[in-house]
LOMIKE-303614 format. One line per 5 residues: number of its first residue (from 1); their letters; for each residue x, y, z of N, C-alpha, C. Coordinates in steps of 0.02 Angstrom, whole numbers, plus 50000, padded with zeros to 5 digits. Layout:
REM LOMIKE-303614
NUM) A) X/Y/Z/X/Y/Z/X/Y/Z ~ ...
//
This chain:
REM LOMIKE-303614
1) XXXXX) 50797/49292/50003/50775/49356/50030/50715/49380/49991 ~ 50675/49423/50023/50617/49451/49991/50617/49526/49999 ~ 50583/49561/49954/50578/49634/49958/50515/49659/49926 ~ 50496/49721/49943/50438/49754/49914/50462/49816/49875 ~ 50436/49824/49815/50452/49882/49773/50388/49920/49757
6) XXXXX) 50387/49984/49774/50329/50026/49764/50336/50071/49702 ~ 50279/50092/49674/50279/50140/49620/50210/50174/49618 ~ 50207/50229/49580/50143/50262/49568/50133/50329/49600 ~ 50176/50350/49646/50168/50414/49677/50177/50471/49628 ~ 50141/50527/49640/50143/50583/49593/50113/50645/49625
11) XXXXX) 50116/50700/49588/50083/50762/49606/50016/50764/49570 ~ 49961/50773/49608/49894/50775/49579/49855/50832/49609 ~ 49804/50855/49574/49760/50908/49599/49707/50880/49645 ~ 49682/50922/49692/49626/50898/49733/49569/50872/49691 ~ 49539/50817/49712/49487/50784/49674/49512/50734/49624
16) XXXXX) 49576/50732/49613/49606/50686/49565/49613/50616/49591 ~ 49641/50573/49550/49650/50502/49566/49721/50480/49552 ~ 49740/50426/49586/49806/50398/49580/49803/50325/49600 ~ 49844/50283/49569/49848/50213/49588/49920/50195/49607 ~ 49929/50171/49667/49994/50148/49691/50000/50072/49683
21) XXXXX) 50060/50049/49670/50073/49977/49663/50130/49958/49710 ~ 50128/49897/49733/50180/49869/49776/50188/49796/49759 ~ 50246/49777/49734/50258/49709/49712/50308/49674/49757 ~ 50292/49614/49779/50337/49573/49819/50379/49530/49772 ~ 50443/49526/49784/50488/49486/49744/50532/49442/49788
26) XXXXX) 50561/49391/49758/50601/49342/49794/50567/49275/49795 ~ 50591/49231/49836/50564/49163/49840/50505/49161/49888 ~ 50449/49190/49863/50389/49196/49903/50354/49129/49908 ~ 50338/49109/49969/50299/49049/49980/50226/49064/49987 ~ 50209/49110/50032/50140/49130/50043/50137/49199/50074
31) XXXXX) 50086/49236/50056/50073/49302/50084/50012/49297/50128 ~ 50017/49325/50188/49961/49326/50234/49920/49390/50224 ~ 49953/49447/50231/49920/49512/50223/49968/49561/50191 ~ 49941/49612/50158/49979/49669/50138/49939/49731/50157 ~ 49975/49784/50174/49941/49845/50196/49977/49906/50171
36) XXXXX) 49942/49963/50173/49969/50028/50157/49968/50072/50219 ~ 50023/50107/50230/50032/50153/50285/50059/50218/50256 ~ 50041/50275/50285/50067/50339/50259/50094/50381/50316 ~ 50139/50427/50297/50168/50473/50346/50178/50541/50315 ~ 50145/50590/50343/50152/50660/50322/50205/50693/50365
41) XXXXX) 50238/50746/50339/50289/50781/50378/50263/50805/50445 ~ 50300/50789/50498/50282/50811/50565/50226/50772/50597 ~ 50201/50720/50564/50146/50680/50591/50168/50608/50600 ~ 50131/50572/50642/50145/50502/50653/50122/50460/50593 ~ 50152/50402/50586/50134/50355/50535/50061/50333/50546
46) XXXXX) 50023/50330/50492/49951/50317/50495/49932/50258/50451 ~ 49895/50211/50480/49868/50155/50442/49818/50180/50391 ~ 49821/50151/50330/49776/50171/50276/49729/50115/50257 ~ 49756/50056/50238/49715/50001/50215/49753/49936/50220 ~ 49717/49881/50226/49746/49815/50232/49704/49766/50193
51) XXXXX) 49735/49714/50165/49700/49661/50130/49728/49593/50150 ~ 49684/49546/50164/49703/49477/50178/49709/49441/50111 ~ 49766/49408/50101/49783/49383/50034/49737/49328/50009 ~ 49721/49281/50052/49682/49224/50030/49609/49242/50017 ~ 49579/49277/50064/49508/49293/50059/49493/49357/50021
56) XXXXX) 49541/49403/50019/49528/49469/49990/49491/49515/50037 ~ 49482/49497/50099/49450/49540/50148/49490/49603/50159 ~ 49455/49660/50165/49489/49725/50170/49470/49762/50233 ~ 49514/49808/50254/49501/49855/50308/49529/49922/50288 ~ 49494/49976/50308/49514/50043/50291/49512/50089/50351
61) XXXXX) 49556/50139/50350/49550/50193/50398/49489/50234/50382 ~ 49457/50261/50434/49397/50301/50423/49410/50361/50377 ~ 49471/50388/50379/49487/50447/50340/49488/50434/50265 ~ 49494/50372/50244/49497/50356/50173/49439/50313/50149 ~ 49399/50289/50194/49343/50244/50176/49296/50278/50127
66) XXXXX) 49280/50242/50074/49237/50269/50022/49274/50304/49966 ~ 49338/50320/49977/49379/50353/49927/49435/50309/49900 ~ 49464/50268/49943/49519/50224/49925/49496/50152/49920 ~ 49527/50114/49875/49513/50043/49869/49579/50004/49866 ~ 49587/49956/49910/49645/49912/49908/49626/49847/49873
71) XXXXX) 49670/49822/49831/49658/49761/49795/49724/49725/49784 ~ 49720/49663/49761/49782/49625/49749/49776/49584/49685 ~ 49833/49570/49655/49840/49524/49599/49882/49467/49625 ~ 49851/49411/49641/49887/49355/49671/49940/49325/49624 ~ 49927/49326/49559/49974/49300/49510/50038/49340/49507
76) XXXXX) 50034/49405/49523/50092/49449/49520/50120/49467/49589 ~ 50090/49440/49643/50110/49457/49711/50112/49533/49720 ~ 50061/49566/49696/50059/49638/49695/49995/49664/49729 ~ 50003/49716/49770/49947/49750/49800/49941/49819/49770 ~ 49880/49844/49764/49867/49909/49735/49827/49952/49784
81) XXXXX) 49835/50017/49778/49793/50064/49815/49766/50114/49765 ~ 49702/50107/49748/49669/50155/49704/49642/50212/49747 ~ 49666/50272/49734/49649/50331/49773/49609/50380/49730 ~ 49546/50391/49749/49502/50437/49715/49484/50495/49760 ~ 49457/50548/49730/49436/50607/49769/49489/50630/49817
86) XXXXX) 49550/50636/49792/49606/50652/49835/49600/50721/49865 ~ 49623/50727/49927/49621/50790/49965/49692/50810/49983 ~ 49703/50874/49995/49771/50895/50016/49796/50858/50077 ~ 49752/50840/50123/49772/50804/50183/49794/50732/50169 ~ 49785/50709/50107/49811/50643/50088/49886/50646/50070
91) XXXXX) 49913/50706/50066/49984/50714/50050/50026/50680/50102 ~ 50070/50634/50079/50112/50596/50124/50157/50550/50084 ~ 50205/50520/50117/50242/50464/50089/50203/50401/50106 ~ 50187/50362/50055/50149/50300/50064/50196/50240/50061 ~ 50189/50198/50111/50230/50137/50117/50186/50076/50115
96) XXXXX) 50209/50023/50082/50176/49959/50086/50214/49913/50133 ~ 50180/49866/50163/50208/49820/50212/50172/49754/50204 ~ 50210/49700/50212/50180/49633/50204/50198/49588/50262 ~ 50155/49540/50275/50170/49484/50317/50170/49423/50270 ~ 50229/49392/50263/50235/49337/50215/50286/49287/50238
101) XXXXX) 50287/49229/50204/50336/49178/50216/50370/49160/50149 ~ 50435/49145/50153/50469/49124/50092/50458/49049/50081 ~ 50490/49022/50030/50478/48952/50013/50503/48904/50067 ~ 50546/48927/50112/50569/48888/50167/50527/48899/50230 ~ 50473/48937/50224/50426/48953/50277/50454/49001/50329
106) XXXXX) 50509/49036/50313/50535/49087/50356/50491/49149/50352 ~ 50473/49177/50410/50428/49234/50414/50465/49300/50400 ~ 50433/49343/50359/50460/49409/50345/50407/49461/50355 ~ 50428/49521/50370/50384/49579/50375/50417/49638/50339 ~ 50426/49633/50272/50463/49684/50235/50422/49747/50224
111) XXXXX) 50458/49801/50212/50429/49866/50195/50453/49890/50127 ~ 50409/49923/50090/50429/49956/50029/50469/50018/50044 ~ 50498/50048/49991/50542/50104/50000/50505/50171/50009 ~ 50440/50170/49998/50400/50231/50004/50392/50267/49937 ~ 50333/50296/49926/50321/50335/49865/50281/50397/49884
116) XXXXX) 50303/50454/49858/50275/50519/49877/50210/50534/49839 ~ 50158/50549/49877/50095/50573/49848/50084/50644/49872 ~ 50078/50690/49824/50067/50760/49840/50002/50783/49806 ~ 49955/50809/49847/49891/50833/49822/49889/50908/49832 ~ 49892/50945/49777/49897/51018/49781/49875/51050/49716
121) X) 49848/51111/49721/49830/51150/49663/49889/51187/49633
//
C-alpha cells in the first residue's frame, strides 16, 4: 500500500511565506505527477500546482503564478509547495495528490490528509 503525508501548514501574516511538504511512502515503483489542491470553507476545491516527476515540468493556477513554486526531491519521493507573498484569500486546507505506481505496477491516486494554511493579521 502507498500513502501521502503532508506537513507545513501554519498561521502566517499577509505577505509572509510558508513551505508545505508531501511525502509518498510505501513500495513506490514510479511517480508520474504530484499536485497541490486547496479548499476554502464554502468554496469548491481548487487546483493550485502540478509537477511532472521525470521532467520537472510545472503548471500553476493563475491565482498563484509568480508567488508559489512547486518542486520535488526525487530521492525522498517528496513534493514541496513554496508559498510567498501570501494573501488572505490563500487561506484554505491544502491537499497533495499523486499519480503513481507501486513496485508491482499497480496504479494509485492517493491523497494526503490535508494541512491548514491561514493567512491573517
